[in-house]
C-alpha positions in Angstrom: 0.0 0.0 0.0 1.1 3.5 -0.8 0.1 6.8 0.7 -3.3 8.0 -0.4 -3.9 10.8 -2.9 -3.0 14.4 -1.9 -2.7 17.8 -3.5 0.6 16.6 -5.0 -0.2 13.0 -5.9 -3.0 11.4 -7.9 -3.4 7.6 -8.4 -4.9 5.8 -11.4 -5.4 2.1 -11.4 -5.1 2.0 -15.2 -4.5 4.2 -18.2 -7.9 5.5 -19.4 -8.9 6.0 -23.1 -10.6 9.3 -22.4 -9.1 12.6 -21.2 -8.9 12.0 -17.5 -5.1 11.7 -17.7 -4.8 15.0 -19.6 -7.2 16.6 -17.1 -5.0 15.5 -14.2 -1.8 16.7 -15.9 -3.3 20.1 -16.8 -4.4 20.6 -13.2 -0.8 20.0 -12.0 0.6 22.3 -14.7 -1.7 25.1 -13.5 -0.9 24.4 -9.8 2.2 26.0 -8.2 4.9 23.4 -7.9 3.3 20.7 -10.0 2.7 17.1 -8.8 2.8 13.4 -9.6 0.5 10.8 -11.1 0.9 7.1 -10.3 -0.5 4.8 -12.9 -1.1 1.2 -11.8 -2.1 2.3 -8.2 -5.7 2.6 -7.0 -7.1 5.5 -5.0 -6.7 3.6 -1.7 -3.0 3.0 -2.4 -3.2 -0.6 -3.5 -0.5 -1.4 -6.1 -1.9 -3.3 -9.1 0.8 -2.6 -11.6 0.8 -2.2 -15.4 1.1 -5.2 -17.7 2.6 -3.3 -20.6 4.6 -0.5 -18.9 6.9 0.2 -21.8 3.9 0.5 -24.3 1.9 2.7 -21.8 4.9 4.8 -21.2 5.1 5.7 -24.9 1.4 6.3 -25.1 1.4 8.7 -22.2 4.3 10.7 -23.6 2.6 10.9 -26.9 -0.8 11.9 -25.5 0.6 14.7 -23.3 2.7 16.1 -26.1 -0.2 16.3 -28.5 -3.3 16.8 -26.4 -2.2 19.7 -24.1 -1.4 23.3 -25.0 0.7 25.4 -24.7 3.4 22.8 -25.5 4.7 21.0 -22.4 7.6 18.9 -23.7 10.2 19.4 -21.0 7.6 20.0 -18.3 7.0 16.3 -17.6 8.8 13.0 -17.1 7.3 9.5 -17.6 9.3 6.8 -15.8 8.7 3.2 -14.8 9.1 2.2 -11.1 8.9 -1.2 -9.6 7.0 -1.5 -6.3 6.2 -4.9 -4.7 7.6 -6.6 -7.8 5.1 -4.8 -10.0 5.7 -2.1 -12.5 3.9 1.2 -12.1 4.3 4.4 -14.1 5.3 7.7 -12.5 4.3 10.9 -14.4 6.1 13.8 -12.8 4.7 17.1 -13.8 6.3 20.5 -13.3 4.3 23.7 -12.9 4.6 25.7 -16.1 5.0 29.5 -16.6 2.6 29.8 -19.6 -0.6 29.3 -17.6 -3.3 28.6 -18.1 -2.6 25.2 -19.7 -5.6 23.4 -21.2 -6.8 20.3 -23.0 -6.3 21.0 -26.7 -9.8 19.8 -27.9 -11.6 21.9 -25.3 -9.5 25.0 -25.8 -8.8 27.7 -23.2 -12.3 27.4 -21.6 -13.8 26.2 -18.3 -14.1 22.7 -19.8 -10.5 22.6 -20.9 -8.7 24.4 -18.0 -8.3 22.6 -14.6 -6.4 23.3 -11.4 -5.6 21.1 -8.4 -7.9 21.6 -5.4 -7.1 19.2 -2.6 -6.8 15.7 -4.0 -8.7 16.3 -7.3 -8.7 18.4 -10.4 -11.4 21.2 -10.6 -12.5 23.2 -13.6 -11.1 26.8 -13.6 -13.6 29.6 -13.7 -13.5 32.2 -16.5 -12.2 34.8 -14.0 -9.3 32.5 -13.0 -8.4 31.9 -16.6 -8.4 35.6 -17.4 -6.3 36.3 -14.4 -3.7 33.7 -15.3 -3.6 35.1 -18.9 -2.7 38.5 -17.6 0.1 37.1 -15.4 1.5 34.8 -18.1 5.2 35.0 -18.6 5.4 36.1 -22.2 9.2 36.4 -22.4 10.8 32.9 -22.8 13.8 31.5 -24.6 11.5 30.6 -27.5 10.0 34.1 -27.8 13.2 36.2 -27.3 14.4 37.6 -30.6 18.0 37.6 -31.8 19.6 39.5 -34.7 22.0 36.7 -35.7 20.1 34.3 -38.0 23.0 32.5 -39.8 23.2 29.8 -37.2 24.5 26.2 -37.6 23.9 23.3 -35.2 26.6 20.7 -35.9 27.5 20.3 -32.2 23.8 19.8 -31.3 23.5 17.1 -33.9 26.5 15.3 -32.5 25.2 15.3 -29.0 21.8 13.9 -30.1 23.5 11.3 -32.3 25.6 10.2 -29.3 22.4 9.4 -27.5 20.8 7.6 -30.4 18.5 10.5 -31.3 18.8 11.6 -34.8 17.6 15.2 -35.6 15.5 15.3 -38.8 15.0 18.2 -41.2 12.3 19.6 -38.9 14.4 19.6 -35.7 14.4 23.4 -35.4 10.6 23.4 -35.2 10.4 20.3 -33.0 12.9 21.7 -30.5 11.1 25.2 -30.5 14.2 26.9 -32.0 12.0 29.2 -34.0 9.5 31.9 -33.0 6.0 32.3 -34.5 7.5 34.2 -37.4 9.9 31.4 -38.3 13.0 33.2 -37.2 15.6 31.6 -34.9 15.0 32.5 -31.2 17.3 32.9 -28.2 17.2 29.1 -27.5 18.5 28.5 -31.0 21.2 31.1 -30.4 22.3 29.4 -27.2 22.5 26.0 -28.9 24.2 27.2 -32.1 27.8 26.3 -32.9 28.9 29.9 -32.5 27.3 32.7 -30.5 28.3 35.6 -28.2 27.1 34.0 -25.0 29.4 32.9 -22.2 29.6 31.6 -18.6 32.2 33.0 -16.3 34.3 30.9 -13.9 36.4 32.9 -11.5 39.0 31.9 -8.9 40.2 34.0 -5.9 43.2 33.5 -3.7 41.3 34.3 -0.5 37.8 34.2 1.0 36.8 37.4 -0.8 37.0 38.9 -4.3 40.0 41.1 -3.7 42.7 38.9 -5.2 41.4 37.4 -8.5 43.9 34.8 -9.8 41.8 33.2 -12.6 39.0 34.4 -14.8 37.9 32.2 -17.6 35.0 32.3 -20.1 33.2 29.1 -21.1 31.0 29.7 -24.1 30.8 31.3 -27.5 29.6 27.9 -28.7 26.8 25.4 -28.2 25.6 25.8 -24.6 25.9 22.0 -24.1 29.6 22.2 -25.0 30.0 25.1 -22.6 28.3 23.1 -19.8 30.6 20.1 -20.3 33.7 22.4 -20.2 32.6 23.9 -16.9 31.9 20.4 -15.5 35.4 19.4 -16.5 36.7 22.5 -14.7 34.7 21.5 -11.6 36.3 18.1 -11.7 39.8 19.5 -12.1 39.3 21.9 -9.1 37.9 19.1 -6.9 41.3 18.1 -5.6 41.9 14.9 -3.5 43.4 15.4 -0.1 45.3 12.3 0.9 47.4 10.9 3.7 49.7 8.0 3.1 49.8 5.7 6.2 51.7 2.6 6.9 48.6 0.6 6.1 46.6 2.5 3.5 46.0 5.7 1.7 43.3 7.9 3.1 41.5 10.2 0.7 38.9 12.9 0.7 37.6 15.2 -2.0 37.4 19.0 -1.7 33.6 18.9 -2.3 30.9 16.4 -3.2 31.1 16.1 -7.0 27.6 14.8 -7.6 26.0 17.6 -5.5 28.0 20.3 -7.2 27.2 18.9 -10.7 23.5 18.9 -9.9 23.6 22.5 -8.5 25.4 23.7 -11.6 23.0 22.0 -14.1 20.1 23.4 -12.1 21.6 26.8 -12.3 21.9 26.6 -16.1 18.4 25.2 -16.7 16.5 27.5 -14.3 18.6 30.7 -15.0 16.8 33.8 -16.2 18.7 34.6 -19.4 17.0 38.0 -19.6 19.0 39.1 -16.6 22.3 37.4 -16.9 24.3 34.1 -16.9 25.2 31.6 -14.3 28.5 32.3 -12.6 30.9 29.8 -10.8 33.4 31.2 -8.3 36.1 29.4 -6.4 37.4 30.8 -3.1 40.0 29.5 -0.7 37.3 27.9 1.5 34.3 27.4 -0.7 32.8 27.3 -4.2 29.6 29.2 -5.2 27.2 28.8 -8.1 24.9 31.7 -8.8 21.9 31.7 -11.1 19.9 34.9 -11.9 16.2 35.3 -11.5 15.4 33.9 -8.1 12.3 31.6 -7.6 9.6 31.9 -10.2 6.5 33.7 -8.8 4.2 31.2 -7.1 7.0 28.7 -6.1 7.7 28.7 -2.4 11.0 27.9 -0.8 9.5 24.8 0.8 8.4 23.5 -2.7 11.9 24.4 -4.0 13.6 22.2 -1.4 11.1 19.3 -1.9 12.0 19.2 -5.6 8.8 20.5 -6.9 9.5 22.9 -9.7 8.2 25.6 -12.0 10.3 25.6 -15.1 11.5 28.9 -16.3 13.1 27.4 -19.4 10.9 24.5 -20.5 12.5 24.3 -23.9 16.0 24.1 -22.6 15.0 21.5 -20.0 13.6 19.3 -22.9 17.0 19.5 -24.7 19.0 18.8 -21.6 16.8 15.7 -20.9 17.3 14.5 -24.4 21.1 14.5 -24.1 20.9 13.1 -20.5 22.3 16.1 -18.7 19.2 16.0 -16.6 17.9 12.6 -15.5 14.4 13.3 -14.0 12.5 16.3 -12.9 13.1 17.2 -9.3 15.8 14.6 -8.7 18.7 17.0 -8.6 17.7 18.7 -5.4 17.4 15.4 -3.6 21.0 14.5 -4.6 22.2 17.8 -3.2 20.3 17.5 0.1 21.6 13.9 0.5 25.0 15.5 1.2 24.4 19.1 2.2 21.7 20.8 4.2 19.4 23.6 3.0 21.7 26.3 4.4 24.0 26.0 1.4 21.3 27.9 -0.6 20.7 31.6 -0.4 17.5 32.7 -2.2 16.9 36.3 -3.1 14.4 38.0 -5.4 17.0 38.3 -8.1 19.2 35.2 -7.7 19.8 31.8 -6.2 23.3 31.2 -4.7 24.5 27.8 -3.8 27.6 27.8 -1.6 29.5 24.6 -1.0 32.2 24.8 1.8 35.3 22.8 1.2 35.9 19.7 3.2 37.4 20.3 6.6 41.2 20.1 6.8 42.1 16.5 6.1 44.4 16.4 9.1 41.4 17.1 11.4 39.1 14.7 9.6 41.2 11.7 10.6 39.9 11.6 14.2 39.7 8.0 15.4 42.1 6.7 12.7 45.3 5.1 13.9 48.0 7.0 12.0 50.8 6.4 14.6 53.2 5.1 12.0 52.1 7.3 9.1 54.5 8.4 6.4 52.6 11.5 5.2 53.1 14.1 2.5 52.6 17.8 2.9 49.8 19.3 0.8 52.4 21.0 -1.4 54.2 17.7 -2.0 51.0 15.9 -2.5 49.8 18.3 -5.2 53.0 17.7 -7.1 52.9 13.9 -7.0 49.2 13.4 -7.2 49.1 12.5 -10.9 51.6 9.7 -10.2 49.6 8.3 -7.3 46.3 8.5 -9.3 48.0 6.6 -12.1 49.1 3.9 -9.7 45.6 3.5 -8.4 44.6 2.0 -11.7 48.0 0.5 -12.8 50.5 -1.8 -11.1 53.6 0.2 -12.0 54.9 3.4 -13.6 57.9 4.2 -15.6 59.9 7.5 -15.3 58.7 8.3 -18.8 55.1 7.9 -18.0 55.5 9.9 -14.8 57.1 12.7 -16.7 54.2 12.8 -19.2 51.7 12.8 -16.4 53.3 15.6 -14.3 54.2 17.7 -17.3 57.6 18.4 -15.7 61.1 17.8 -16.9 62.8 14.4 -16.5 65.0 15.7 -13.7 62.0 17.2 -11.7 60.0 14.0 -12.2 62.9 11.9 -10.9 62.9 14.0 -7.7 59.2 13.4 -7.3 59.7 9.6 -7.6 62.7 9.7 -5.2 60.5 11.6 -2.7 57.8 8.9 -2.8 60.5 6.3 -2.4 62.0 8.1 0.6 58.6 8.3 2.3 58.2 4.6 1.9 55.3 4.9 -0.5 57.0 3.6 -3.7 59.8 1.2 -4.4 61.7 0.7 -7.6 63.0 -2.3 -9.5 65.4 -2.6 -12.4 68.7 -0.9 -13.1 69.4 2.8 -13.3 68.5 3.1 -17.0 65.3 1.0 -16.9 63.7 1.6 -13.5 60.1 0.8 -12.8 58.2 2.1 -9.8 55.3 0.5 -7.9 53.6 0.8 -4.5 55.6 -0.6 -1.7 53.9 -3.4 0.2 52.6 -2.1 3.6 53.9 -3.8 6.7 
């Protein structure tokens, strides 16, 4: 048995042939924060399952894409979940910004527009529909105009092909890359091979912005490429602190890589590109990720932390899901809160700032560990020899030539690194002077 229906969850024992599914989805689209529909579960929470989950999954995605307007691709996920050895279907719906949403055949009328009230969908009154129309967010990535129209999309094609999704001749229309006049919009500009858009990654020597030591631009190309480059930068900066003991090698990363990746992807997808671009900043004690725009009107902080969402950039979310930069609506926040608490987020009317403190000093983090006979490296020494140690994690041995290539240093400098590791009892060498091979020394 599952929890009964609520204002956020609706259960359906089976997939109906009418419009009840569309009605439920529309009610969540028009409800702040969205909700979830469980197909294969009765109203009382009994799990019956779905016999053809894959087929029904495709039918649902097709019905929602074709039977609801405005377009909602990117605002919903359809996933199969196993409960009690039975497959059910989860339809995760994000609240949209182009309210009111409606069932296409009924149009924007009281019989086509619904909103969530308690545990059921209720028809919207004419006054409610008119009020939502006046508050509708008209400026989106698909409606923003750009002057540059000679755009190409070779990189975008490559990313789709890598995921087995070939873009046909109508891809620009299918992905909402054109406005109503047929001209390329700002989404197309962001995803084009060349553009004038860029994300900044800055690095400071201290805890404030006084001493800037690095300022890089990631962009001027397909946004997906820029995102991957920033993710690579995050991985490079996420150094491993280690202590070599007589028995093992203790390691700890500077910050949690999964949480930071999710925070950055969320910042890109939910950023208000009318106001600015996401910014990543490294300090001596923390890394911050800032997105502009704050929470969309109607989304509370509590809903934000629960993973309910109102998508500011539906079209961009759809593309990011296609190329698997985003796995499932609302899942990113849970991954962050699995490691960090809510205090890492600062939400203002104009921005959302996620601040991830670096791991405590590795020396202090070893409380309770017997390191009486440790042979340790200083942080400066460790940074120099880290590529060698990383290589030996996956390989049995290393040659001076390989070590030289990995460190990027001269042969003489690399020999000093290898001698240092031998002196500390971490490595030992075999072979003669001209053909030495280094490997980890067996711990006593």
